[in-house]
C-alpha positions as CSV (number, residue, x, y, z in Angstrom):
1,M,211.4,115.2,-4.5
2,E,214.7,117.3,-4.8
3,R,217.7,116.4,-3.6
4,S,219.3,118.9,-0.5
5,N,222.6,120.8,-1.7
6,V,224.0,120.5,2.3
7,S,227.4,118.8,1.8
8,K,227.9,115.3,4.0
9,S,230.8,117.2,5.9
10,K,227.7,120.0,7.4
11,L,225.2,116.8,7.6
12,Y,227.2,114.2,9.9
13,P,230.4,116.5,11.5
14,H,230.7,114.0,14.6
15,L,232.6,111.9,10.7
16,F,234.7,114.7,9.4
17,K,237.6,116.7,10.1
18,K,238.7,120.2,8.5
19,I,242.3,119.8,7.0
20,I,244.4,122.7,6.5
21,L,247.6,123.0,4.4
22,S,249.1,125.8,4.1
23,F,251.9,126.4,2.0
24,S,254.6,129.9,1.7
25,E,257.4,130.3,-1.6
26,P,259.5,133.8,-1.7
27,E,256.5,135.6,-3.4
28,L,253.6,133.1,-3.3
29,Y,251.3,131.6,0.1
30,G,247.9,130.3,-0.1
31,V,245.6,127.8,1.9
32,Y,243.5,124.9,1.1
33,V,240.6,124.2,3.2
34,F,239.0,120.5,2.6
35,P,236.9,117.8,5.0
36,I,238.5,114.6,5.9
37,Y,236.8,111.4,7.1
38,K,238.4,111.0,10.2
39,I,238.7,107.2,9.3
40,Q,241.5,108.5,6.5
41,L,242.9,110.5,9.0
42,P,246.2,107.8,10.1
43,S,246.8,107.6,6.0
44,F,246.3,111.0,5.5
45,K,249.2,112.2,8.2
46,H,251.6,109.6,6.8
47,T,250.9,110.9,3.6
48,V,251.3,114.8,4.4
49,K,254.8,113.8,7.2
50,A,256.1,112.1,3.8
51,A,256.1,115.2,1.7
52,G,257.3,117.5,4.1
53,G,254.4,118.7,5.6
54,E,254.8,120.1,9.7
55,L,251.5,119.9,11.5
56,Y,251.0,124.0,13.5
57,F,248.1,122.9,14.8
58,E,245.5,120.3,15.9
59,D,241.9,120.3,17.8
60,G,239.8,117.7,18.1
61,R,238.1,119.6,14.9
62,V,241.1,121.3,13.2
63,L,243.7,119.4,11.5
64,H,246.8,122.2,10.6
65,Y,249.9,121.3,8.6
66,C,252.5,124.1,6.8
67,F,254.5,123.7,3.8
68,E,257.9,126.0,3.0
69,G,259.9,126.0,0.7
70,E,260.3,125.7,-3.8
71,G,258.2,123.4,-5.3
72,C,255.4,123.2,-1.7
73,V,252.7,124.7,-4.2
74,L,252.5,121.5,-6.6
75,T,252.8,119.2,-3.4
76,V,249.9,120.6,-1.6
77,H,247.8,121.0,-4.3
78,D,248.4,117.5,-5.4
79,L,247.4,116.4,-1.0
80,A,244.2,118.6,-1.5
81,L,242.9,117.7,-5.2
82,P,241.0,114.1,-4.4
83,H,239.7,115.8,-1.4
84,M,238.4,119.1,-2.3
85,Y,235.1,118.6,-3.6
86,K,234.6,115.1,-2.7
87,H,232.1,115.8,0.3
């Protein structure tokens, strides 16, 4: 029996929320997008606010935070890395 290559976030969309972390520095900008379990959202939101992220947009399926300034690339990368390839 073969294992399905469909991610958990696609199989169970009601359990996940799409997170978008965007950053901009003087000559560098980018976006990280990944799913996170909805049950983990309160602690994740607190961590992002403590790291300097500003809420840009939120609805039932998407949560978008923006980071600006020197060194924000590493901050965003550190926040996203534990969740990027997990689900």
